[in-house]
GUROFI-245888 format. One record per residue (C-alpha): x, y, z. Coordinates in steps of 0.05 Angstrom, whole numbers, padded with zeros to 5 digits, always signed. Example, Ala and Ser with C-alpha at 12.3 -4.5 7.8 and 13.67 -1.06 7.14 Angstrom:
BEGIN
+00246-00090+00156/+00273-00021+00143/
end
This chain:
BEGIN
-00002+00003+00002/+00026+00067-00020/+00055+00102+00054/+00078+00034+00074/+00160+00029+00068/+00166-00035+00106/+00112-00093+00134/+00156-00157+00177/+00113-00212+00200/+00154-00242+00264/+00147-00318+00269/+00182-00393+00298/+00242-00413+00257/+00230-00487+00257/+00290-00537+00230/+00257-00598+00240/+00256-00668+00191/+00183-00673+00192/+00161-00597+00158/+00179-00559+00092/+00253-00532+00089/+00228-00460+00084/+00202-00450+00155/+00279-00455+00167/+00291-00401+00129/+00313-00339+00168/+00279-00287+00124/+00233-00294+00062/+00220-00220+00017/+00140-00234+00003/+00147-00176-00051/+00206-00195-00096/+00231-00134-00139/+00236-00149-00211/+00283-00083-00227/+00341-00052-00202/+00303+00010-00222/+00243-00010-00173/+00294-00017-00113/+00327+00048-00128/+00248+00077-00130/+00223+00044-00063/+00288+00035-00017/+00334-00019-00013/+00299-00043+00050/+00235-00038+00028/+00176-00090+00032/+00138-00148+00069/+00185-00202+00096/+00168-00260+00133/+00219-00256+00192/+00236-00324+00232/+00255-00322+00294/+00295-00388+00333/+00274-00399+00397/+00242-00462+00442/+00273-00524+00428/+00324-00537+00370/+00309-00569+00315/+00243-00586+00336/+00170-00568+00318/+00119-00563+00384/+00054-00543+00383/+00022-00481+00403/-00001-00496+00472/+00072-00521+00498/+00104-00451+00461/+00084-00409+00526/+00153-00418+00558/+00196-00398+00509/+00149-00327+00490/+00194-00293+00517/+00254-00318+00487/+00215-00304+00421/+00206-00231+00449/+00285-00217+00459/+00307-00238+00397/+00249-00199+00359/+00272-00140+00401/+00340-00161+00370/+00319-00159+00300/+00274-00089+00309/+00340-00056+00340/+00382-00074+00292/+00328-00062+00232/+00319+00013+00260/+00387+00021+00257/+00388-00004+00178/+00331+00041+00162/+00347+00103+00198/+00417+00101+00164/+00385+00089+00092/+00327+00136+00109/+00323+00160+00175/+00380+00217+00164/+00419+00167+00216/+00365+00168+00268/+00332+00106+00292/+00274+00088+00247/+00222+00052+00302/+00163+00009+00273/+00091+00053+00268/+00057-00011+00303/+00053-00074+00324/+00007-00122+00317/-00008-00190+00345/-00047-00241+00316/-00074-00297+00370/-00062-00306+00433/+00012-00318+00440/+00031-00268+00392/-00017-00222+00436/+00030-00241+00498/+00090-00221+00447/+00063-00165+00423/+00033-00132+00493/+00120-00143+00517/+00153-00109+00452/+00101-00059+00453/+00128-00043+00527/+00191-00051+00518/+00197-00005+00450/+00138+00046+00471/+00100+00029+00406/+00034+00029+00398/+00005-00046+00399/-00056-00075+00364/-00091-00140+00374/-00126-00194+00340/-00149-00253+00376/-00174-00317+00328/-00211-00364+00362/-00213-00329+00441/-00196-00369+00492/-00257-00349+00543/-00307-00371+00477/-00274-00438+00469/-00272-00451+00543/-00345-00447+00550/-00360-00490+00481/-00317-00548+00512/-00346-00550+00582/-00421-00548+00542/-00395-00612+00513/-00384-00644+00576/-00330-00688+00557/-00269-00658+00600/-00258-00626+00666/-00249-00559+00669/-00176-00578+00694/-00161-00629+00632/-00183-00571+00587/-00125-00527+00624/-00077-00595+00623/-00092-00602+00545/-00105-00521+00518/-00059-00488+00568/-00120-00455+00564/-00121-00416+00633/-00055-00377+00603/-00079-00365+00539/-00140-00329+00575/-00087-00288+00610/-00051-00280+00554/-00116-00239+00520/-00133-00199+00581/-00056-00185+00579/-00070-00155+00498/-00132-00121+00524/-00091-00083+00581/-00038-00068+00532/-00075-00052+00463/-00094+00009+00428/-00138-00018+00381/-00179-00091+00378/-00184-00114+00315/-00244-00160+00305/-00283-00197+00242/-00351-00168+00265/-00396-00150+00319/-00412-00214+00344/-00349-00229+00365/-00343-00163+00413/-00411-00170+00435/-00411-00250+00452/-00342-00261+00456/-00301-00200+00483/-00354-00189+00530/-00329-00258+00563/-00265-00213+00589/-00247-00181+00657/-00221-00127+00616/-00271-00114+00558/-00338-00090+00579/-00384-00062+00509/-00425-00012+00551/-00369+00026+00596/-00327+00024+00533/-00374+00062+00498/-00378+00107+00568/-00308+00120+00571/-00305+00135+00492/-00360+00191+00496/-00329+00219+00551/-00271+00218+00527/-00300+00254+00468/-00325+00308+00516/-00262+00324+00561/-00284+00287+00624/-00238+00258+00660/-00235+00185+00661/-00212+00176+00734/-00154+00132+00701/-00193+00082+00666/-00177+00054+00600/-00212+00014+00549/-00176-00010+00477/-00228+00006+00420/-00258-00053+00387/-00253-00040+00315/-00289-00085+00255/-00251-00100+00198/-00273-00156+00155/-00212-00198+00136/-00194-00191+00066/-00200-00227-00004/-00169-00227-00070/-00224-00220-00123/-00181-00200-00191/-00180-00278-00214/-00255-00297-00204/-00297-00289-00266/-00371-00304-00249/-00408-00346-00294/-00450-00321-00337/-00489-00385-00378/-00521-00438-00348/-00531-00507-00352/-00582-00510-00412/-00541-00459-00453/-00486-00516-00453/-00505-00532-00531/-00482-00452-00546/-00405-00476-00528/-00354-00450-00587/-00352-00514-00622/-00279-00491-00643/-00250-00484-00570/-00289-00525-00529/-00264-00518-00456/-00275-00573-00409/-00315-00580-00352/-00270-00588-00291/-00270-00660-00255/-00308-00645-00197/-00372-00626-00234/-00381-00688-00251/-00358-00719-00190/-00418-00677-00161/-00473-00679-00212/-00462-00760-00213/-00511-00759-00157/-00573-00717-00190/-00627-00745-00230/-00642-00677-00248/-00570-00638-00256/-00595-00574-00286/-00643-00569-00231/-00619-00500-00190/-00568-00518-00139/-00559-00506-00063/-00495-00511-00034/-00472-00524+00037/-00397-00522+00052/-00383-00538+00120/-00349-00596+00154/-00392-00657+00191/-00402-00619+00261/-00458-00604+00297/-00449-00531+00309/-00450-00531+00227/-00524-00552+00231/-00517-00594+00165/-00579-00641+00191/-00623-00578+00196/-00616-00564+00127/-00630-00639+00109/-00686-00637+00143/-00721-00568+00118/-00705-00601+00043/-00732-00660+00053/-00793-00642+00087/-00807-00589+00033/-00829-00623-00033/-00843-00559-00073/-00766-00543-00053/-00743-00615-00075/-00779-00606-00136/-00745-00545-00162/-00674-00554-00127/-00618-00601-00111/-00577-00602-00052/-00505-00614-00060/-00460-00625+00016/-00389-00618+00016/-00367-00636+00080/-00287-00636+00074/-00258-00707+00060/-00260-00790+00082/-00249-00852+00056/-00285-00891+00106/-00332-00869+00160/-00314-00916+00207/-00245-00873+00208/-00268-00811+00225/-00274-00774+00289/-00333-00788+00321/-00372-00735+00329/-00364-00724+00254/-00373-00790+00237/-00443-00787+00278/-00461-00728+00246/-00453-00757+00175/-00486-00818+00195/-00549-00773+00217/-00542-00746+00153/-00541-00814+00108/-00598-00829+00150/-00653-00767+00129/-00626-00780+00056/-00653-00852+00066/-00712-00829+00108/-00738-00778+00063/-00710-00815-00008/-00669-00759-00025/-00631-00805-00086/-00617-00766-00138/-00632-00697-00103/-00569-00700-00051/-00500-00699-00079/-00440-00714-00013/-00381-00734-00048/-00325-00766-00012/-00268-00719-00029/-00253-00658-00063/-00184-00616-00068/-00187-00545-00046/-00165-00517-00118/-00231-00545-00134/-00275-00506-00090/-00278-00446-00138/-00308-00497-00187/-00357-00520-00135/-00379-00447-00129/-00381-00437-00199/-00429-00497-00210/-00478-00476-00164/-00491-00408-00195/-00484-00439-00271/-00547-00472-00251/-00574-00405-00220/-00564-00432-00148/-00570-00411-00072/-00500-00410-00025/-00528-00428+00057/-00490-00432+00120/-00550-00454+00174/-00492-00457+00230/-00522-00448+00303/-00470-00392+00295/-00424-00365+00254/-00362-00322+00279/-00343-00297+00215/-00363-00339+00145/-00315-00322+00096/-00355-00382+00053/-00403-00329+00044/-00353-00275+00012/-00334-00328-00027/-00405-00354-00057/-00421-00279-00071/-00366-00265-00118/-00377-00323-00156/-00444-00298-00162/-00484-00345-00112/-00549-00307-00073/-00544-00329+00004/-00582-00353+00068/-00544-00360+00125/-00552-00351+00201/-00577-00289+00231/-00532-00312+00292/-00461-00281+00288/-00409-00247+00236/-00464-00267+00171/-00503-00206+00201/-00454-00153+00192/-00432-00195+00118/-00513-00188+00090/-00514-00111+00117/-00465-00102+00061/-00476-00146+00013/-00553-00143+00015/-00550-00206-00027/-00593-00264+00006/-00635-00286+00073/-00615-00292+00149/-00663-00343+00173/-00661-00370+00246/-00622-00442+00249/-00673-00466+00296/-00721-00459+00258/-00721-00510+00197/-00784-00478+00153/-00747-00412+00155/-00696-00455+00129/-00736-00482+00070/-00778-00415+00061/-00723-00373+00046/-00682-00432+00001/-00748-00434-00033/-00761-00358-00048/-00696-00361-00075/-00692-00413-00125/-00762-00385-00148/-00760-00318-00150/-00715-00308-00219/-00722-00236-00200/-00695-00225-00138/-00642-00280-00144/-00621-00235-00201/-00622-00176-00161/-00590-00208-00106/-00537-00242-00149/-00522-00165-00178/-00522-00137-00105/-00468-00189-00077/-00428-00182-00144/-00438-00098-00137/-00412-00090-00063/-00362-00150-00054/-00300-00099-00067/-00310-00074+00006/-00280-00146+00031/-00221-00135-00011/-00151-00137+00008/-00147-00056-00026/-00215-00043+00026/-00186-00072+00078/-00112-00043+00078/-00146+00023+00076/-00183+00011+00136/-00129-00022+00167/-00086+00034+00162/-00127+00089+00173/-00137+00064+00244/-00068+00066+00263/-00061+00132+00240/-00112+00143+00291/-00065+00122+00338/-00018+00170+00377/+00041+00168+00351/+00100+00126+00405/+00173+00108+00405/+00223+00101+00452/+00230+00174+00482/+00307+00194+00485/+00299+00189+00410/+00276+00263+00421/+00340+00283+00454/+00386+00334+00415/+00446+00299+00437/+00469+00240+00375/+00470+00175+00404/+00515+00111+00370/+00499+00036+00396/+00551+00018+00428/+00581-00045+00402/+00552-00117+00432/+00602-00145+00483/+00653-00096+00487/+00695-00118+00542/+00737-00085+00587/+00717-00025+00565/+00708+00033+00621/+00638+00060+00633/+00634+00115+00573/+00584+00178+00593/+00535+00201+00553/+00488+00261+00554/+00426+00267+00604/+00361+00255+00596/+00311+00280+00536/+00255+00286+00600/+00203+00278+00555/+00145+00266+00614/+00082+00246+00578/+00013+00241+00613/-00034+00186+00585/-00032+00165+00517/-00104+00152+00507/-00117+00223+00502/-00130+00240+00581/-00089+00276+00627/-00074+00236+00696/-00109+00261+00759/-00044+00278+00806/+00003+00289+00751/+00021+00359+00723/+00021+00375+00654/+00093+00382+00625/+00120+00414+00563/+00146+00362+00513/+00199+00400+00479/+00242+00413+00538/+00311+00444+00519/+00344+00484+00579/+00382+00455+00641/+00343+00494+00687/+00284+00464+00659/+00310+00391+00672/+00329+00398+00737/+00254+00428+00755/+00220+00366+00724/+00268+00326+00763/+00261+00360+00822/+00182+00351+00819/+00188+00279+00805/+00226+00277+00866/+00165+00317+00905/+00119+00273+00872/+00162+00208+00898/+00129+00217+00966/+00170+00207+01024/+00240+00171+00986/+00277+00206+01052/+00237+00248+01096/+00253+00317+01136/+00310+00365+01132/+00351+00310+01087/+00293+00305+01040/+00301+00392+01033/+00377+00371+01015/+00367+00320+00971/+00320+00359+00926/+00384+00416+00920/+00427+00358+00907/+00386+00333+00854/+00388+00394+00824/+00461+00394+00823/+00462+00328+00788/+00412+00333+00744/+00449+00395+00716/+00510+00361+00702/+00486+00286+00696/+00516+00239+00659/+00488+00167+00657/+00535+00108+00647/+00530+00065+00580/+00527-00005+00600/+00582-00037+00557/+00609-00089+00601/+00608-00162+00567/+00570-00196+00623/+00517-00158+00677/+00497-00197+00734/+00424-00182+00751/+00418-00187+00833/+00345-00201+00839/+00329-00253+00898/+00271-00244+00928/+00291-00265+00995/+00248-00286+01061/+00284-00235+01101/+00301-00170+01064/+00366-00161+01111/+00398-00232+01075/+00404-00179+01016/+00466-00152+01030/+00500-00210+01033/+00478-00248+00974/+00493-00183+00943/+00566-00184+00968/+00578-00255+00961/+00556-00237+00876/+00600-00178+00887/+00655-00214+00904/+00645-00263+00850/+00642-00209+00797/+00702-00185+00818/+00727-00102+00802/+00738-00117+00728/+00700-00069+00677/+00670-00131+00645/+00619-00150+00688/+00569-00090+00710/+00516-00101+00766/+00445-00084+00772/+00393-00085+00827/+00334-00098+00808/+00282-00105+00867/+00201-00093+00901/+00237-00042+00947/+00238+00030+00944/+00292+00069+00929/+00303+00088+00998/+00302+00026+01030/+00357+00007+00975/+00388+00065+01000/+00393+00040+01071/+00401-00029+01055/+00471-00013+01021/+00484+00027+01081/+00478-00024+01124/+00525-00075+01089/+00576-00029+01076/+00555-00028+00990/+00565+00037+00954/+00518+00050+00908/+00575+00065+00860/+00590-00005+00849/+00522-00009+00805/+00505+00007+00727/+00432+00016+00752/+00376+00003+00803/+00307-00024+00789/+00266-00007+00842/+00189-00024+00862/+00181-00084+00827/+00202-00045+00756/+00163+00017+00765/+00226+00066+00778/+00301+00065+00750/+00357+00099+00777/+00432+00094+00767/+00476+00111+00815/+00500+00183+00825/+00573+00206+00811/+00566+00257+00872/+00597+00236+00938/+00563+00191+00987/+00562+00241+01049/+00504+00209+01086/+00447+00269+01071/+00463+00273+00992/+00424+00230+00946/+00468+00171+00910/+00415+00165+00857/+00394+00197+00788/+00324+00182+00765/+00318+00157+00677/+00258+00209+00679/+00254+00183+00599/+00242+00113+00626/+00180+00145+00669/+00156+00165+00608/+00166+00102+00567/+00116+00068+00627/+00064+00121+00631/+00017+00092+00582/-00047+00080+00613/-00025+00091+00684/-00085+00111+00730/-00051+00168+00768/-00093+00184+00827/-00159+00153+00802/-00124+00081+00804/-00096+00110+00878/-00163+00136+00902/-00195+00061+00876/-00135+00023+00909/-00153+00055+00972/-00226+00038+00968/-00219-00037+00956/-00157-00032+01021/-00219-00008+01059/-00269-00057+01048/-00229-00108+01056/-00205-00087+01128/-00283-00077+01136/-00287-00146+01125/-00233-00174+01158/-00199-00120+01210/-00149-00071+01189/-00108-00114+01153/-00074-00073+01101/-00060+00001+01095/-00033+00046+01047/+00042+00055+01051/+00062+00141+01025/+00134+00125+01049/+00144+00085+00994/+00102+00093+00944/+00127+00139+00884/+00097+00173+00819/+00088+00100+00788/+00080+00052+00844/+00027+00056+00893/+00055+00017+00945/+00007-00022+01010/+00026-00057+01068/+00000-00126+01090/-00008-00150+01162/-00037-00218+01143/-00023-00242+01079/-00066-00294+01077/-00132-00263+01086/-00128-00215+01031/-00150-00247+00963/-00102-00274+00917/-00059-00232+00865/-00104-00259+00806/-00170-00235+00839/-00145-00161+00858/-00117-00168+00776/-00189-00179+00761/-00219-00127+00802/-00183-00075+00770/-00186-00105+00702/-00264-00103+00711/-00261-00018+00724/-00216-00012+00658/-00154+00006+00703/-00090-00026+00664/-00044-00041+00718/+00009-00090+00741/-00011-00116+00799/+00051-00151+00844/+00047-00183+00918/+00124-00173+00939/+00164-00201+01001/+00123-00260+01024/+00059-00233+01007/+00072-00166+01068/+00080-00116+01011/+00033-00093+00951/+00062-00060+00890/+00015-00033+00844/+00058-00006+00781/+00041+00019+00704/+00017-00043+00654/+00079-00036+00617/+00130-00036+00672/+00157-00094+00709/+00230-00114+00730/+00240-00161+00667/+00219-00100+00622/+00259-00062+00655/+00322-00100+00630/+00289-00091+00559/+00286-00023+00564/+00353-00021+00586/+00384-00067+00521/+00346-00019+00476/+00366+00040+00508/+00429+00030+00524/+00449-00030+00483/+00466-00080+00537/+00463-00152+00505/+00413-00196+00532/+00441-00258+00516/+00501-00230+00569/+00454-00225+00629/+00450-00270+00677/+00398-00255+00727/+00401-00289+00794/+00329-00304+00831/+00316-00350+00901/+00279-00408+00893/+00216-00373+00884/+00198-00307+00888/+00148-00244+00885/+00090-00253+00843/+00123-00224+00779/+00177-00282+00796/+00165-00322+00722/+00186-00260+00678/+00257-00254+00714/+00278-00340+00692/+00250-00333+00617/+00285-00301+00549/+00352-00302+00519/+00386-00279+00593/+00422-00341+00627/+00398-00354+00707/+00415-00376+00767/+00371-00399+00818/+00403-00403+00884/+00366-00461+00932/+00338-00451+00998/+00331-00378+00982/+00256-00351+00973/+00224-00413+00983/+00171-00391+01029/+00143-00347+00974/+00097-00409+00939/+00052-00394+00973/+00038-00334+00935/+00033-00376+00870/-00007-00424+00901/-00078-00408+00886/-00056-00382+00804/-00101-00373+00745/-00048-00431+00722/+00011-00465+00745/+00081-00438+00742/+00109-00515+00694/+00058-00479+00656/+00107-00425+00624/+00175-00442+00664/+00213-00467+00624/+00265-00508+00680/+00293-00558+00623/+00325-00496+00591/+00402-00492+00586/+00404-00417+00604/+00375-00442+00677/+00424-00477+00730/+00414-00484+00809/+00459-00468+00849/+00464-00513+00911/+00459-00447+00958/+00493-00383+00961/+00565-00393+00967/+00626-00368+00924/+00642-00433+00889/+00574-00455+00889/+00554-00389+00844/+00623-00395+00809/+00600-00474+00799/+00536-00441+00766/+00570-00395+00718/+00623-00449+00686/+00566-00496+00673/+00534-00432+00641/+00586-00423+00597/+00596-00345+00630/+00668-00330+00638/+00701-00268+00656/+00761-00276+00605/
end
């Protein structure tokens, strides 16, 4: 399409003997150019590409249900591709500045999960298409009564799939559906979407009314596109065969004789149904309607294309049962010579089947009890066939556009028979429906689909990594540059942006996006510190404000160029144990520049400061500090530590980066009301902790962790109210941190990778046996993980009441994960050797 420079379709690379060799190709161009001039005109890297990302078990195809533990590995490798392409495109068309994606679109639950993480790491708008939603599938399987909820979850990992779809709702700006039915009947099953609330919020935003931190993705119906240029509707009829050009006879397609051999009179109009023998497709009601309506039987034939079969006994139980019922009905109504049900057809013969039905002036019917979309209706219309279709689901939208037939109640046998009889008997109505379909079918074409799609993307507010707006040039450091001293660059662009859904948050100020003076930067940093409620109090806090201004005016952040980065993310049973673990890991790391250190914790920066002082550890030993469960990111200050100064500098670009959909004061008030309601029922067991809370982390103290609702219930409560946030229980459930939906400890590492070029494959994360409820995110990805046995195992109770078990998402058989027997120097060194981590 004009205006689209490049599209990358990211998927899994599979190098397995049981799949085609093309699935192992790392890059496949979908729009090959024929001339050198066209390449010069469009650009060297323009076009559409399939990019196959290696992740998961090597040389092995695995079903989608088993991919969940490996999704973060895909995300990390995809980030590497995107970062590299942004640099290449920047050199080619961006004037030297990286060119980032305009949007990231996830298809299906696992890709939605991936897109949410990529969108968060890059600060790029996300779109989502569900394709067979988990909650709807779960309901359908439960109705069949053959499997329990636990059995379904084991077989399909359905609860993880549903959570991925909820996460996609949290992160998406636009959710693209095929029909209104998908919105009204399927998406409404989710905690994170309410059609009524969505309309109310949209109306409030248009009127400029405060939504109190509530956000809802925009649901948009864009039917799938189809190719029509190769379709030539048949203009003749069965009686006109004798008028063929005798000099150039065109033989009938083989499938025609395969179908017509069933009929006593093949010239009668053909009623065509194309569906597998599934109870939901309602073919038996169609056969009853045909068999019991004598006028219809006299006027028309019925053709049932029900997939391919060799032997009914070899078919699945349900399909075989339906097919046998149909054969019995044919016998009951003595429909021999009037119903065709061929055993085989090729996929490429389907257009010929539509053509045969159109040639006989027939009708296409889809009598399914519910049809999510109805692609066959569009295909039939493209060949000039009027339609009769179920009034439940997608056909309603299709008929509204095409106006080429009749909608019926699939449970009403008489209604089906009457609609079919009307169309085959009224030649003027048939011709009008045919012409309407052919006239309007272009609205389902690929160009039309793409124009609508691109117009929706254009409505998203443009987002990209914030530091790109800095006036200071930036070069990505070469990966894995050992032995380099820390290199400095200029400070942040300090783009403090608010909600990107077009709404100002309560409790935060409005800041100019074009900040060009150091004084203004100092003021913004100062404002952030003031809003960080009680990092350090009293006279010390006043002194820190002064020190912050001094720091920012001349602040320089380090570029993380170490060969390896050790990330200490151990959620101890007792916070007082952390300094000892830090010292042990620091001792293993040594003093070389080849290893950097990052502390990743649920603690606030003031708690971290106190902890480091208690252990006689200098903040300058760290390259970065991820605090408040990923709600804040700091770097050590170059100023001296005198006990009253602020030895950290906050990354305000990170704050702006995670601001998306942050509910601000509206969210805080809701959390306070929730805590009050819990206390009214169970006593004073939870209270807001203002001293630990910051602009992007609301912290609550929990006195009785076993008495408050599990994390899944609080997440559900927030989603029902359209509050988009990341809810984390920390420190064995004694602390509750609520941070932006795009923030987490794992996502902060991806931010550092994108911003500073810190190689994710060179990261070693140290964790306990278990931890806070964001624990699973720390173990997955391309980084290496050392699990310290005997540490954090009492936190298992936090994970006991989950929507899905941890073993559905943790790749414990990964070569990147190793269990250390304890936390001694030698045990850690041994684990690093087994992970092939070497300082040399």
